[in-house]
C-alpha positions in Angstrom: 9.6 -13.7 -5.9 5.9 -14.2 -5.2 4.6 -17.0 -3.1 3.0 -18.8 -6.1 6.3 -18.8 -8.0 8.3 -20.1 -5.0 5.6 -22.7 -4.4 5.9 -24.1 -7.9 9.7 -24.0 -7.5 9.5 -26.1 -4.3 7.1 -28.5 -5.9 9.5 -28.9 -8.8 12.4 -29.6 -6.4 10.2 -32.3 -4.6 9.6 -34.0 -8.0 13.3 -34.0 -8.9 14.1 -35.4 -5.4 11.4 -38.1 -5.9 13.0 -39.1 -9.3 16.4 -39.3 -7.7 15.1 -41.4 -4.8 13.3 -43.7 -7.2 16.5 -44.2 -9.3 18.6 -44.7 -6.2 16.1 -47.3 -4.8 16.1 -49.3 -8.1 19.9 -49.3 -8.1 20.0 -50.4 -4.4 17.5 -53.2 -5.2 19.6 -54.4 -8.1 22.8 -54.3 -5.9 20.9 -56.3 -3.2 19.7 -58.9 -5.7 23.2 -59.5 -7.1 25.2 -59.4 -3.8 22.8 -60.9 -1.2 22.5 -64.7 -1.2 19.9 -64.9 1.5 17.0 -63.7 -0.6 14.3 -61.5 0.9 15.5 -62.1 4.4 18.7 -60.2 3.8 19.3 -57.1 6.0 19.9 -54.9 2.9 16.2 -55.2 1.9 15.2 -53.9 5.3 17.5 -50.9 5.0 16.2 -50.2 1.5 12.6 -50.1 2.8 13.5 -47.8 5.7 15.4 -45.4 3.4 12.4 -45.4 1.0 9.9 -44.5 3.7 12.1 -41.8 5.2 12.8 -40.2 1.8 9.1 -40.5 0.8 8.1 -38.7 4.0 10.7 -35.9 3.3 9.5 -35.6 -0.3 5.8 -35.4 0.9 6.7 -32.7 3.4 8.5 -30.6 0.7 5.6 -31.1 -1.7 3.0 -30.0 0.9 5.1 -26.9 1.7 5.1 -26.1 -2.1 1.3 -26.5 -2.2 0.9 -24.2 0.8 3.0 -21.5 -0.9 1.1 -21.9 -4.2 -2.4 -21.5 -2.6 -1.4 -19.0 0.2 -2.6 -15.4 0.0 -0.1 -12.7 -1.0 1.0 -10.6 1.9 -0.4 -7.1 1.9 1.8 -4.1 2.1 1.0 -1.7 4.9 1.7 1.9 4.0 2.1 4.4 6.8 1.7 8.1 6.0 3.0 10.6 8.4 0.6 13.4 9.2 2.1 16.7 10.1 0.6 18.0 13.3 -1.2 21.3 13.0 0.2 24.1 15.2 -1.9 26.5 17.0 -0.5 29.4 14.9 -1.7 27.7 11.7 -5.3 27.5 12.9 -5.6 31.2 13.5 -5.8 33.5 10.5 -3.2 36.1 10.0 -4.0 39.6 11.3 -4.2 42.0 8.5 -3.6 45.6 9.3 -5.1 48.5 7.5 -1.7 49.0 5.8 -1.8 45.5 4.3 -5.3 46.3 2.8 -4.2 49.7 1.4 -3.2 48.5 -2.1 -6.6 46.7 -2.6 -9.6 47.9 -4.4 -12.9 48.6 -2.5 -14.5 45.2 -3.5 -11.3 43.3 -2.5 -11.2 45.1 0.9 -14.9 44.2 1.3 -14.1 40.5 0.7 -11.0 40.5 3.0 -13.0 42.2 5.8 -15.7 39.6 5.4 -13.2 36.8 5.7 -11.7 38.4 8.8 -15.1 38.7 10.4 -15.8 34.9 9.7 -12.6 33.6 11.4 -10.6 33.6 8.2 -12.6 31.1 6.2 -16.0 30.6 4.5 -17.6 29.0 1.5 -17.3 30.9 -1.8 -21.1 30.8 -2.1 -21.4 32.6 1.2 -19.0 35.3 0.0 -21.3 35.8 -3.0 -24.5 36.0 -0.9 -23.0 38.2 1.8 -21.4 40.7 -0.5 -24.3 40.9 -2.9 -22.0 40.6 -5.9 -22.6 38.1 -8.7 -20.6 34.9 -8.9 -18.3 36.0 -11.8 -17.3 39.2 -10.0 -16.5 37.3 -6.7 -14.5 34.7 -8.6 -12.4 37.4 -10.3 -11.9 39.2 -7.0 -10.8 35.9 -5.3 -8.5 35.2 -8.3 -6.8 38.5 -7.8 -6.5 38.0 -4.0 -5.1 34.5 -4.6 -2.5 35.7 -7.0 -1.3 38.3 -4.4 -1.0 35.4 -1.9 -3.6 36.8 0.5 -6.1 34.0 0.3 -6.3 30.3 -0.7 -9.1 28.4 -2.2 -9.7 24.7 -1.6 -12.1 22.5 -3.4 -14.9 20.9 -1.3 -17.4 19.0 -3.4 -19.2 21.4 -5.7 -17.9 24.6 -4.0 -14.7 26.2 -2.7 -13.7 27.2 0.8 -11.9 30.5 0.8 -9.3 30.9 3.6 -6.9 33.6 4.6 -3.2 32.6 4.1 
């Protein structure tokens, strides 16, 4: 349950207890009036006052606790996300041998060699400018290399970063 709901529940309990105490005190006063011949100097009247003050204080404390719960701020959930540490091997691009580049077309080899020369990653716009090919052609080449699992593209703002896998 939320704090506000619990607070209203506690306030309701305080009201029910107050009604019970009020009815109990009226019954006690009626009993004292019929059984005590001394009048207001009877010891029963003193006990009734003491019991009324004690029960009133208890009701007030319960009511205040209910108000505090109603007006208190909800507790915030703290979420911890585990971050996988980067290993040294993941930072370095894989070494491609001439054999692994054999099945590629000339333009694909050109892009792969360019990535290898730039530590395995660069912006897609840099690939376009350094190869001298147009954007559409570079995009198609990168699509082909990505399908083969040789590279990976990650979105960064309005451009992509091309990385060797």
